[in-house]
TISE-989404 format. One record per residue (C-alpha): residue number from 0; residue in three letters; chain; x negated, y, z negated. Coordinates in steps of 0.001 Angstrom, whole numbers, plus 500000, padded with zeros to 6 digits. Each point is the difference from the previous one (the first is absolute). Layout:
<sites>
<NUM,"ala","A",<X,Y,Z>>
...
</sites>
This chain:
<sites>
<0,"met","A",<080561,787382,832730>>
<1,"lys","A",<499924,497671,497010>>
<2,"pro","A",<498848,501629,496725>>
<3,"thr","A",<496602,498884,498796>>
<4,"tyr","A",<499167,498655,496561>>
<5,"pro","A",<497952,503125,499057>>
<6,"phe","A",<502979,502145,501013>>
<7,"leu","A",<502313,497967,497756>>
<8,"met","A",<497567,500277,497099>>
<9,"ala","A",<499906,503776,500512>>
<10,"val","A",<503808,500078,499896>>
<11,"leu","A",<499974,498003,496763>>
<12,"leu","A",<497410,502340,498517>>
<13,"leu","A",<502119,503029,500892>>
<14,"leu","A",<503039,498266,498552>>
<15,"phe","A",<498026,499238,496861>>
<16,"leu","A",<499151,503683,499599>>
<17,"ala","A",<503508,501233,500844>>
<18,"leu","A",<502104,497706,497803>>
<19,"pro","A",<501189,501418,496718>>
<20,"thr","A",<498566,498481,496880>>
<21,"tyr","A",<501900,499246,496844>>
<22,"ser","A",<499112,500582,496375>>
<23,"gln","A",<497949,497518,498004>>
<24,"thr","A",<503031,499188,497840>>
<25,"glu","A",<501619,498383,503008>>
<26,"asn","A",<497013,497604,500281>>
<27,"ile","A",<499669,500179,503785>>
<28,"lys","A",<498957,502475,502670>>
<29,"cys","A",<500777,499854,503683>>
<30,"asn","A",<496301,499853,500804>>
<31,"asn","A",<499909,496631,498175>>
<32,"val","A",<502796,498772,502262>>
<33,"val","A",<498233,501291,503110>>
<34,"gly","A",<496803,498268,498885>>
<35,"ala","A",<501835,496714,499470>>
<36,"met","A",<501611,500228,503450>>
<37,"arg","A",<496911,501204,501901>>
<38,"pro","A",<498848,496460,500942>>
<39,"cys","A",<503452,499404,501549>>
<40,"val","A",<499515,502484,502859>>
<41,"val","A",<498891,497193,502328>>
<42,"phe","A",<503188,498062,499269>>
<43,"phe","A",<502208,503093,500281>>
<44,"arg","A",<498495,501044,503314>>
<45,"gly","A",<500266,496604,501642>>
<46,"gly","A",<496501,498674,499401>>
<47,"ser","A",<501584,496881,498555>>
<48,"gly","A",<503593,500828,500879>>
<49,"val","A",<503257,499253,498260>>
<50,"thr","A",<499477,496278,500440>>
<51,"gly","A",<496307,500025,499109>>
<52,"ile","A",<498272,499599,496680>>
<53,"pro","A",<499001,503247,498287>>
<54,"pro","A",<496396,500399,498835>>
<55,"ser","A",<499398,498611,496494>>
<56,"ala","A",<499092,503476,498716>>
<57,"cys","A",<503393,501213,501225>>
<58,"cys","A",<501844,497234,498139>>
<59,"ala","A",<497953,500739,496885>>
<60,"gly","A",<501087,503644,500230>>
<61,"val","A",<503661,499093,500473>>
<62,"ser","A",<499735,497602,497061>>
<63,"thr","A",<498597,502827,497869>>
<64,"leu","A",<502878,502252,501087>>
<65,"ser","A",<502441,497284,499008>>
<66,"gln","A",<498464,499719,496538>>
<67,"ile","A",<500066,503775,499512>>
<68,"ala","A",<503519,500422,501399>>
<69,"asn","A",<501418,497224,497822>>
<70,"asn","A",<499442,502332,497049>>
<71,"thr","A",<503389,501732,500013>>
<72,"ala","A",<498421,503391,499236>>
<73,"asn","A",<497952,499773,503222>>
<74,"thr","A",<502496,498468,502446>>
<75,"ala","A",<501424,503255,501363>>
<76,"ile","A",<496573,501643,500226>>
<77,"val","A",<498433,497105,501906>>
<78,"cys","A",<503044,499807,502259>>
<79,"arg","A",<499815,503713,500887>>
<80,"cys","A",<496262,499768,500680>>
<81,"val","A",<500428,496913,502214>>
<82,"his","A",<502829,501750,501840>>
<83,"ser","A",<497726,503006,500653>>
<84,"val","A",<497262,497749,501375>>
<85,"phe","A",<502484,498279,502326>>
<86,"lys","A",<501396,503320,501197>>
<87,"asn","A",<496588,501530,500688>>
<88,"leu","A",<498693,496922,501818>>
<89,"arg","A",<503274,499429,501890>>
<90,"ile","A",<500155,496339,499036>>
<91,"thr","A",<502860,497947,501415>>
<92,"asp","A",<502575,498464,497695>>
<93,"ala","A",<499223,496476,501250>>
<94,"thr","A",<496270,500365,499361>>
<95,"ala","A",<500529,501487,496539>>
<96,"lys","A",<502452,497282,498949>>
<97,"ala","A",<497713,497262,501341>>
<98,"leu","A",<497006,501019,497877>>
<99,"pro","A",<501177,498890,496523>>
<100,"arg","A",<501318,496712,501457>>
<101,"arg","A",<496692,499337,501758>>
<102,"cys","A",<498140,500715,496749>>
<103,"gly","A",<502405,497963,497850>>
<104,"val","A",<500818,503044,497860>>
<105,"thr","A",<503317,501389,498811>>
<106,"leu","A",<500637,503597,499080>>
<107,"pro","A",<502810,501526,497939>>
<108,"phe","A",<501056,502090,503016>>
<109,"ser","A",<500372,499408,503710>>
<110,"phe","A",<496632,500343,501755>>
<111,"ser","A",<501392,502105,502840>>
<112,"pro","A",<499600,503476,501506>>
<113,"his","A",<503753,500413,499445>>
<114,"val","A",<500072,499040,496312>>
<115,"lys","A",<502032,502038,497546>>
<116,"cys","A",<497746,500129,496957>>
<117,"pro","A",<501490,499564,496532>>
<118,"gly","A",<500179,502936,497623>>
</sites>
């Protein structure tokens, strides 16, 4: 049985509540990362597939992550949060790596479930 969109949103909500948050001095919390990636669920789960075009809200979220992560103080935090999202949603490496390319965004770390985060 294929998971439904409401089911995926419930998983994201649970993930949002379960992820650790970081102090204000680090400028970013995992719930911000989850919020930025939430519109990408359709792309991650095959709604538009690896070769498809992600929703514009998804690309806007990834672009925001890129801007936040390019601040050296936030890179490791954003990377760890993204890695947690990938792990909890069981996203494939190919799908994860395709997303920044499809959105025309670069990140200071590999956008992959298997990434080794800096720091």
